[in-house]
C-alpha positions in Angstrom: 18.6 12.9 -13.2 22.2 13.5 -11.6 24.7 11.1 -11.0 24.1 10.9 -7.5 20.3 10.4 -7.8 20.9 7.6 -10.0 24.2 6.0 -7.9 22.6 4.2 -5.2 20.4 1.4 -3.8 17.5 3.9 -2.8 17.8 5.7 -6.6 16.7 2.2 -7.9 13.5 1.9 -5.7 12.5 5.8 -6.9 13.7 4.8 -10.4 10.5 2.0 -10.6 8.1 5.0 -10.6 5.0 2.8 -9.6 4.1 -0.3 -8.2 0.4 -1.6 -8.8 -1.0 -2.1 -5.1 -3.0 -5.4 -6.4 0.2 -6.9 -7.7 1.5 -6.9 -4.0 -0.7 -10.0 -3.6 -1.0 -9.8 0.7 -3.2 -11.9 2.0 -6.4 -12.9 3.8 -8.6 -9.1 4.4 -11.8 -9.6 6.0 -14.1 -6.4 5.8 -15.1 -5.0 9.1 -16.6 -2.3 10.8 -13.9 0.3 12.3 -14.3 0.3 16.2 -13.1 4.3 15.9 -15.3 5.6 13.5 -17.9 3.0 12.6 -16.5 3.0 8.8 -16.5 -0.2 7.0 -13.0 -0.9 6.2 -10.7 -3.7 4.7 -7.3 -3.7 6.1 -4.1 -5.5 6.0 -0.3 -5.5 6.8 2.7 -8.0 5.4 5.7 -8.2 4.2 6.2 -9.0 0.5 9.3 -9.0 -1.8 10.1 -6.9 -4.7 13.1 -7.1 -7.3 15.0 -4.2 -7.6 18.0 -4.0 -9.8 17.9 -7.4 -9.9 17.6 -8.0 -6.1 15.0 -9.2 -4.3 14.1 -6.7 -1.4 11.8 -6.9 1.7 9.0 -4.5 2.0 6.4 -3.6 4.2 2.9 -3.1 3.2 0.0 -1.4 4.8 -3.3 -1.3 3.0 -6.7 0.1 4.0 -9.6 0.7 2.2 -12.5 2.4 3.8 -16.3 2.5 2.1 -16.5 6.2 1.4 -19.5 7.6 3.3 -20.0 4.3 5.8 -18.8 6.4 8.8 -21.3 6.5 11.6 -22.7 10.1 12.0 -21.9 10.9 7.9 -24.4 13.3 6.8 -24.1 11.7 3.6 -24.1 8.0 4.9 -25.0 5.2 2.6 -28.1 3.3 2.9 -27.3 0.3 5.4 -28.0 -2.3 2.6 -24.6 -0.7 0.4 -22.9 -1.1 3.6 -23.8 -4.3 4.6 -23.3 -5.4 1.1 -19.5 -4.3 1.5 -19.3 -6.3 4.9 -20.5 -9.1 3.2 -17.4 -9.2 0.7 -15.6 -12.7 1.2 -12.2 -12.7 2.9 -9.4 -12.1 -0.1 -6.1 -11.4 -0.9 -5.1 -8.0 -2.4 -3.9 -10.2 -5.3 -8.0 -11.4 -5.9 -9.1 -7.9 -4.8 -11.1 -6.1 -7.8 -9.3 -3.1 -7.2 -9.5 -0.4 -10.2 -6.7 1.9 -11.0 -4.5 2.1 -7.9 -1.1 2.7 -8.5 1.5 3.9 -5.7 4.3 6.5 -6.4 7.6 6.2 -5.7 8.8 8.2 -2.9 10.9 9.0 -0.1 9.4 9.2 3.4 10.3 11.4 6.0 11.9 8.8 7.8 14.7 8.6 5.2 13.0 5.1 4.0 12.1 4.5 0.3 9.0 3.0 -1.1 5.9 3.4 -2.8 2.6 5.4 -1.5 -0.9 5.9 -3.0 -3.9 7.8 -1.1 -7.1 8.3 -3.1 -10.4 7.1 -4.0 -10.4 3.7 -6.0 -13.3 1.4 -6.8 -12.7 -2.1 -4.6 -15.1 -4.6 -5.9 -17.4 -1.9 -7.0 -17.5 -0.3 -3.9 -15.9 3.5 -4.0 -13.4 3.6 -1.1 -10.7 5.7 0.2 -7.6 3.9 -0.3 -4.2 4.1 1.6 -1.1 2.1 1.0 2.1 2.6 2.1 5.2 0.4 0.9 8.3 0.5 2.7 11.8 -0.8 1.6 12.8 -2.7 5.2 15.8 -1.1 6.1 15.9 1.8 3.6 16.5 4.2 6.1 20.3 3.0 6.8 21.0 2.4 2.9 24.0 4.8 2.1 24.1 6.8 -1.2 26.9 4.3 -2.3 27.0 0.8 -3.7 27.9 -1.8 -2.1 27.9 -0.1 1.7 24.2 0.9 1.4 23.1 -2.8 1.6 22.6 -4.1 5.1 24.0 -7.2 6.1 21.6 -10.4 5.8 19.8 -10.9 8.9 
């Protein structure tokens, strides 16, 4: 990497490479049926703290898991018993969720903020789901490329 790519706090976030979605530990997700699509879903939004280059930074997490083939009208729709089994999962945190193989990759978002992103199929508590997760560093759109000016003042 060039000096410019490694000299700023944004680059420190990007240098982390990946973060295990499960490690984020956001709390209490309850399975439900989406009002818009009729799909069985788990979702949660919350803030987490991640250590980056020796500093604790806040990130906003948005997590969504949609049970594959649970959408109303899907010609390959799962049997209702499978959908009901997903909807019967107990409320749980992301940390407690049995989520297989979901690593979010570091990236710079179109907004200029940095963080981590995952979108793909994953197994959630034995159910195949389409999972989307974005983990965005709060305030990173105003961080400069040069230390320490890139760090917003504590609010």
